[in-house]
C-alpha positions in Angstrom: 137.5 -65.2 -30.5 135.1 -65.6 -33.5 138.0 -66.9 -35.7 139.0 -69.2 -33.0 135.6 -70.7 -32.5 134.7 -71.0 -36.2 135.1 -74.6 -36.2 132.3 -74.8 -33.6 130.0 -71.9 -34.4 128.6 -69.8 -37.2 129.6 -66.2 -36.0 127.1 -63.4 -36.6 128.8 -60.0 -35.7 126.2 -57.1 -35.3 126.8 -53.3 -34.9 124.2 -51.0 -33.7 123.1 -48.5 -36.2 124.6 -45.1 -36.0 121.3 -43.6 -35.2 120.6 -45.8 -32.4 123.8 -45.9 -30.7 122.5 -44.0 -27.5 119.0 -45.2 -27.7 118.9 -49.1 -28.8 116.4 -51.4 -27.2 115.9 -55.2 -27.5 113.1 -55.0 -30.3 115.4 -53.1 -32.5 118.3 -55.6 -31.6 116.1 -58.6 -32.5 115.0 -57.1 -35.9 118.7 -56.0 -36.8 119.5 -59.7 -35.7 117.1 -61.6 -37.8 118.0 -59.0 -40.9 121.8 -59.9 -40.5 121.2 -63.5 -40.0 119.5 -63.8 -43.3 122.1 -61.7 -45.1 125.0 -63.6 -43.6 123.6 -67.3 -44.6 123.1 -65.7 -48.2 126.7 -64.7 -48.2 127.9 -68.2 -46.9 125.9 -69.5 -49.7 123.5 -71.4 -47.2 120.0 -72.2 -48.8 117.4 -70.5 -46.6 113.7 -70.1 -47.1 112.7 -66.4 -47.1 109.4 -67.5 -45.5 111.2 -67.6 -42.3 112.4 -64.3 -42.5 108.9 -63.1 -43.7 107.1 -64.4 -40.7 109.3 -62.3 -38.6 108.8 -59.2 -40.6 105.0 -59.7 -40.9 104.7 -60.1 -37.1 106.7 -56.8 -36.3 104.3 -55.3 -38.9 101.1 -56.6 -37.5 101.9 -55.9 -34.1 103.1 -52.2 -34.7 100.2 -51.6 -37.2 103.0 -50.7 -39.7 101.1 -49.8 -42.9 102.5 -52.3 -45.4 100.1 -51.4 -48.5 102.5 -49.0 -50.2 105.4 -50.8 -49.1 104.4 -54.3 -50.5 103.8 -52.7 -54.0 107.2 -51.1 -54.0 108.8 -54.4 -52.8 107.0 -56.2 -55.7 108.3 -53.8 -58.3 112.0 -54.0 -56.8 111.8 -57.8 -56.8 110.7 -57.9 -60.5 113.2 -55.2 -61.5 115.8 -57.1 -59.8 114.8 -60.6 -61.2 114.8 -58.8 -64.7 118.6 -58.5 -64.4 119.5 -61.6 -62.5 119.9 -59.7 -59.1 116.9 -61.1 -57.1 117.9 -63.2 -54.1 116.5 -61.5 -51.0 112.6 -62.1 -50.8 109.8 -60.1 -49.7 110.7 -60.9 -46.0 113.9 -59.5 -46.1 113.0 -56.2 -47.9 110.2 -55.7 -45.7 112.5 -55.9 -42.6 114.8 -53.2 -44.4 111.5 -50.9 -44.7 110.8 -51.5 -41.0 114.4 -50.5 -39.9 114.0 -47.3 -41.9 111.0 -46.5 -40.1 112.7 -47.3 -36.8 115.9 -45.1 -37.6 113.9 -42.3 -39.2 111.8 -41.0 -36.1 112.3 -41.4 -32.6 108.6 -41.0 -31.8 107.8 -43.7 -34.2 110.5 -45.8 -32.9 109.1 -45.5 -29.2 105.7 -46.1 -30.3 106.6 -49.3 -32.2 108.6 -50.3 -29.3 105.6 -49.9 -26.6 103.5 -52.3 -29.0 106.2 -55.0 -29.4 107.1 -55.0 -25.6 103.4 -56.0 -24.8 104.1 -59.1 -26.9 107.5 -59.7 -25.5 107.0 -63.5 -25.0 105.7 -63.9 -28.6 108.6 -62.1 -30.0 111.2 -64.3 -28.2 109.4 -67.4 -29.4 109.2 -65.8 -32.9 112.9 -65.1 -32.9 113.8 -68.4 -31.4 112.1 -70.1 -34.2 113.8 -68.2 -36.6 117.2 -69.1 -34.9 116.1 -72.6 -35.1 115.4 -72.5 -38.7 118.7 -70.8 -39.3 120.5 -73.6 -37.4 118.6 -76.3 -39.4 120.0 -74.7 -42.8 123.5 -74.5 -41.4 123.5 -78.0 -40.4 122.0 -79.1 -43.8 124.8 -77.2 -45.5 127.3 -79.0 -43.5 128.5 -75.9 -41.6 128.6 -75.3 -37.8 125.0 -75.2 -36.7 125.5 -73.4 -33.5 125.0 -69.7 -33.8 127.5 -67.3 -32.0 126.0 -63.7 -31.7 128.5 -60.9 -30.8 126.5 -57.6 -30.6 129.0 -55.0 -30.8 129.2 -51.3 -29.8 126.4 -51.2 -27.1 129.1 -49.6 -25.0 128.1 -46.4 -26.7 124.6 -46.6 -25.0 123.7 -43.7 -22.7 122.7 -44.7 -19.1 119.0 -44.8 -19.4 119.1 -46.9 -22.5 121.7 -49.2 -21.0 119.7 -49.5 -17.9 116.7 -50.5 -19.7 118.3 -52.9 -22.1 120.6 -54.6 -19.4 118.7 -54.3 -16.2 115.1 -54.2 -17.1 115.3 -56.5 -20.2 118.1 -58.6 -19.3 116.2 -61.6 -18.7 114.4 -61.4 -22.2 117.6 -61.1 -24.2 119.0 -64.0 -22.4 116.2 -66.1 -23.5 117.6 -66.2 -27.1 118.4 -69.8 -28.1 122.0 -69.0 -29.2 125.4 -68.2 -27.6 125.4 -64.4 -27.2 128.2 -61.8 -26.5 126.9 -58.3 -25.5 129.1 -55.3 -24.9 127.7 -53.2 -22.1 129.1 -49.8 -21.2 131.4 -49.5 -18.4 130.3 -50.4 -14.9 130.6 -46.7 -13.8 127.7 -45.9 -16.1 125.5 -48.7 -14.7 126.2 -48.1 -11.1 124.7 -48.9 -8.7 123.1 -51.7 -10.7 125.4 -54.6 -10.9 125.3 -56.2 -14.1 127.0 -59.4 -12.8 123.7 -60.5 -11.2 122.1 -61.2 -14.6 125.1 -61.8 -16.9 128.5 -63.4 -17.0 131.0 -60.6 -17.4 134.3 -60.4 -18.6 135.9 -56.9 -18.2 137.8 -55.5 -21.1 139.9 -52.4 -19.9 142.3 -50.4 -22.0 145.6 -52.3 -22.1 148.0 -50.4 -19.6 150.8 -49.4 -22.0 152.1 -47.3 -18.8 152.0 -48.8 -15.1 150.1 -47.0 -12.6 153.3 -45.2 -11.6 153.5 -43.7 -15.4 156.4 -45.9 -16.3 156.1 -47.6 -19.7 155.1 -51.2 -19.6 157.3 -53.2 -21.9 154.9 -56.2 -22.0 152.0 -54.1 -23.3 154.0 -52.3 -25.7 155.3 -55.5 -27.2 151.9 -57.0 -27.4 150.4 -53.9 -29.1 153.4 -53.7 -31.6 152.7 -57.7 -32.6 149.0 -56.6 -33.1 150.0 -53.9 -35.4 152.3 -56.1 -37.3 149.5 -58.3 -38.1 147.8 -55.6 -39.9 150.7 -53.9 -41.8 154.3 -54.3 -42.6 156.1 -52.3 -40.0 159.2 -52.1 -41.7 157.6 -50.6 -45.0 155.3 -48.2 -43.4 157.4 -46.7 -40.6 160.9 -45.1 -41.0 161.9 -46.8 -37.7 160.3 -49.5 -35.7 160.6 -47.4 -32.4 158.0 -45.0 -34.0 155.2 -47.9 -33.3 155.7 -47.5 -29.8 155.4 -43.7 -29.9 151.9 -44.0 -31.3 151.0 -47.0 -28.9 152.0 -44.8 -25.8 149.9 -41.8 -27.4 147.0 -44.3 -27.9 146.9 -45.0 -23.9 146.3 -48.6 -24.8 143.0 -48.3 -26.5 143.3 -50.3 -29.7 140.6 -48.3 -31.3 142.4 -45.1 -30.7 145.6 -46.5 -31.9 144.0 -47.7 -35.2 142.7 -44.0 -35.7 146.2 -42.5 -35.0 147.9 -44.9 -37.3 145.4 -44.0 -40.1 145.4 -40.4 -39.5 149.4 -40.4 -39.3 149.5 -42.3 -42.5 147.3 -39.5 -44.2 149.6 -36.8 -42.8 152.7 -38.6 -44.1 151.2 -38.8 -47.5 150.3 -35.0 -47.4 153.9 -34.3 -46.7 155.0 -36.4 -49.6 157.0 -38.8 -47.2 157.2 -42.5 -48.4 157.0 -43.8 -44.7 155.6 -42.6 -41.6 158.3 -40.1 -39.8 158.5 -38.7 -36.4 157.3 -35.4 -37.6 154.0 -37.1 -39.1 153.3 -38.5 -35.7 153.8 -35.2 -33.9 151.4 -33.5 -36.3 148.9 -36.3 -35.6 149.2 -35.9 -32.0 148.6 -32.2 -32.1 145.7 -32.6 -34.3 144.1 -35.0 -31.8 144.9 -33.0 -28.9 143.2 -29.9 -30.4 140.1 -32.0 -31.4 139.9 -33.3 -27.5 140.4 -29.8 -26.3 137.6 -28.6 -28.3 135.4 -31.4 -26.8 136.4 -30.2 -23.3 135.3 -26.9 -23.2 135.2 -24.8 -20.9 138.6 -25.9 -20.1 138.7 -24.3 -16.6 136.0 -26.7 -15.5 137.5 -29.9 -17.3 141.1 -29.6 -17.1 141.6 -29.3 -13.3 139.6 -32.4 -12.8 141.5 -34.2 -15.4 144.7 -33.2 -13.8 143.6 -34.5 -10.4 142.6 -38.0 -12.2 146.0 -37.8 -13.9 147.7 -37.4 -10.5 145.7 -39.8 -8.4 144.3 -42.5 -10.8 140.9 -42.1 -9.5 138.0 -40.1 -9.5 136.7 -38.6 -6.5 133.2 -37.5 -5.6 132.5 -33.8 -4.9 131.8 -33.6 -1.5 130.4 -30.0 -1.6 127.4 -31.4 -3.3 126.4 -33.9 -0.6 125.5 -37.4 -0.9 122.0 -37.0 -2.4 121.0 -39.3 -5.1 120.9 -36.7 -7.6 124.1 -35.3 -6.7 125.8 -38.8 -7.1 124.1 -39.6 -10.4 125.3 -36.3 -11.6 128.9 -36.9 -10.9 128.5 -40.4 -12.2 127.1 -39.3 -15.6 129.8 -36.4 -15.6 132.6 -38.9 -15.1 131.0 -41.4 -17.8 131.0 -38.4 -20.3 134.7 -38.1 -19.8 135.2 -41.7 -20.7 132.8 -41.5 -23.5 134.7 -38.6 -25.2 138.0 -40.5 -24.7 139.3 -38.0 -22.1 139.6 -40.7 -19.5 140.8 -44.3 -20.0 139.8 -47.1 -17.4 142.3 -49.9 -16.5 142.6 -52.6 -14.0 145.1 -55.0 -12.2 144.9 -55.4 -8.6 142.3 -52.7 -8.6 140.4 -50.6 -11.1 142.1 -47.2 -11.9 141.8 -44.6 -14.2 144.1 -42.3 -16.4 143.6 -39.3 -18.6 144.3 -39.9 -22.4 148.0 -39.3 -23.1 147.3 -36.8 -25.7 146.1 -34.3 -23.1 149.6 -34.0 -21.9 150.4 -32.2 -25.2 148.3 -29.3 -24.4 149.8 -26.2 -22.9 146.6 -25.5 -20.8 146.5 -29.2 -19.2 150.3 -28.8 -18.4 149.4 -25.7 -16.5 146.3 -27.4 -14.7 148.5 -30.4 -13.9 151.3 -28.2 -12.3 148.6 -26.3 -10.3 147.2 -29.7 -9.1 150.7 -30.8 -7.8 150.9 -27.7 -5.9 150.5 -28.3 -2.0 147.2 -27.1 -0.5 147.7 -24.0 1.7 
């Protein structure tokens, strides 16, 4: 999408830091956004006054009462040292943002305290960031590049329920006030329910690619599409002993592109360890077994997880446990449990004429899952 819009937009692709994957909020995202835009403008050789970055950094410091005395001295020394070897391009503002980020990442208590203070001044923050975005757009225009910013905030789908509700429901109006085209990646709807994100955002669901149809039969169209995708990243004829082996990995991925890339990378490593010049059938089998064991370790105790997963595999849906009633606590607990299965990669979400689910195909390589599946198929006495 970014490549297709490159003539119209200047894209900024962001990832939530690993330490915040389950706990990101809009003050953090805005801080990361400013730093990344400043860095990408430099990378694109767009002249940009560090004063604009410093204005944002100094505002954050003032509002959160972040002690800048020692930080400013350290930054001055770093800048002087960098300049002496011709390496200074980031000014004080950018480096101060880096110090703020370290403070936010380093301590949850500090992070929450800083957020509380910033949220008291939400309107001021939005105005400040929008001023920064306007200056960035002006700099792009002066450099004869697309002046419209496209901000793609990736991997927010990894947020836990509390953080996701806080960001997309409670703060949805705030993040929509950014003067830029923004793409956000929220978690699956099952995690956010009963909150309907469509009431605030325009949404475009991105399910797994159904490499198998709902009846379990392979989907040739999807397999062909993913094979073409793999071919854009590597030379299939030089990497695989036979083109058909790519289909084996595609089916094992369940249509998850992220999982497919992991499978290819690990299979390539296994082939190297075995001294194979190309990926062979045995290398794929070793990788699938390895991934199955890792998934089994995550699904402990198996006597709890595997029967539930067997039912999902059979019926392509997740049923509520009526034994626990319909209390909000019971419903929330079941929803959180189901989302944990999706987050762990044990369950994959698909759609078509309706939303449906299936288990990770890797599970079918586990003896214990085969036993659970056979038990689930037995008629109820």
